[in-house]
C-alpha positions in Angstrom: 126.2 17.1 -5.2 125.0 18.6 -2.0 127.2 17.5 0.8 127.7 17.2 4.4 125.2 19.8 6.1 122.2 18.0 7.5 119.0 20.1 7.5 117.4 20.6 11.1 118.8 19.6 14.4 121.2 16.9 14.4 122.0 15.9 17.9 122.2 12.7 19.7 120.9 11.9 23.2 123.9 9.7 24.9 122.0 9.3 27.9 118.8 8.1 26.2 117.3 4.6 26.0 118.1 4.5 22.3 121.6 3.8 21.1 123.3 6.6 19.6 123.9 4.7 16.3 120.0 3.9 16.1 119.2 7.5 16.9 121.4 8.7 13.8 120.2 5.6 11.5 116.6 6.8 12.4 117.2 10.4 11.7 118.8 9.9 8.3 115.9 7.5 7.5 113.4 10.1 8.4 114.9 12.7 6.4 115.4 10.5 3.4 111.6 9.4 3.7 110.4 13.0 3.9 112.7 14.1 1.0 114.9 16.6 3.2 117.8 14.4 2.1 117.4 13.7 -1.7 118.8 11.0 -3.8 122.4 11.6 -4.3 123.0 13.8 -1.3 126.5 13.0 0.1 126.5 12.2 3.8 129.4 13.7 5.9 132.4 11.3 6.3 132.2 9.1 9.3 135.0 10.8 11.2 133.6 14.4 10.5 130.1 13.4 11.6 131.3 11.7 14.8 133.4 14.6 15.8 130.4 17.0 15.0 128.1 14.8 17.2 130.6 13.9 19.9 130.2 10.2 19.0 132.9 7.5 18.4 133.5 7.0 14.5 132.4 3.3 15.1 129.0 4.4 16.2 128.7 6.6 12.9 130.2 3.6 10.6 127.6 1.2 12.3 124.6 3.6 11.3 125.9 4.0 8.0 126.3 0.2 7.5 123.0 -0.5 8.7 121.5 2.2 6.4 123.5 0.7 3.6 122.4 -2.6 4.3 118.7 -1.3 4.1 119.4 0.2 0.6 118.8 3.8 2.3 122.4 4.9 1.3 125.1 3.6 -1.0 128.9 3.8 -0.1 131.4 4.7 -2.9 134.8 4.3 -1.2 136.6 7.7 -1.5 133.4 8.9 -3.4 131.5 8.9 0.0 128.3 7.8 1.2 125.3 9.1 -0.9 121.5 8.7 -0.4 120.1 6.2 -2.7 117.1 6.6 -4.9 114.0 5.2 -3.4 110.7 3.8 -4.5 109.5 2.4 -7.7 111.5 2.6 -11.0 109.4 5.6 -12.0 110.1 7.4 -8.7 113.8 6.5 -8.9 113.9 8.1 -12.6 112.2 11.1 -11.2 114.7 11.6 -8.3 117.8 11.2 -10.8 116.0 13.7 -13.1 115.6 16.0 -10.2 119.2 15.6 -8.9 120.4 16.5 -12.5 118.1 19.3 -12.9 119.4 20.9 -9.4 123.1 20.3 -10.3 122.5 21.9 -13.7 120.7 25.1 -12.1 123.1 25.4 -9.6 126.0 25.4 -12.2 124.0 28.1 -14.1 123.9 30.1 -10.9 120.1 30.0 -11.0 118.5 30.8 -7.6 116.4 27.8 -5.9 113.1 29.7 -6.0 113.5 30.4 -9.9 114.5 26.8 -10.5 111.4 25.7 -8.6 109.3 28.2 -10.4 110.4 26.7 -13.6 109.7 23.1 -12.6 106.2 24.2 -11.5 105.4 26.0 -14.8 106.6 22.9 -16.8 104.5 20.6 -14.7 101.2 23.0 -15.5 101.9 22.8 -18.9 
């Protein structure tokens, strides 16, 4: 599974009117909804992300707990916090298949562009 490197700019405005935990929660939700963070993506550990963003660990933990309560992420103890599959049953099954395909192509050493080309060809067939 991919882990711990969020795409894009990850910063929190400590002086902003929106609390830091809510900024973090909203950012994760935005990236899950857009597909930038796919099902199975492993979020950074609470302490690691807190340090990276200059936040208290409790702030990050609160954001993760709220995301878990909303079904956006799942916490698996030492297994970490993972993005949950979203949508209806068909969408969740497709997300699961895509995650497995990505893991398999990575293990085979296939570059992403080639793996995507294979999927596009299969969808056209």
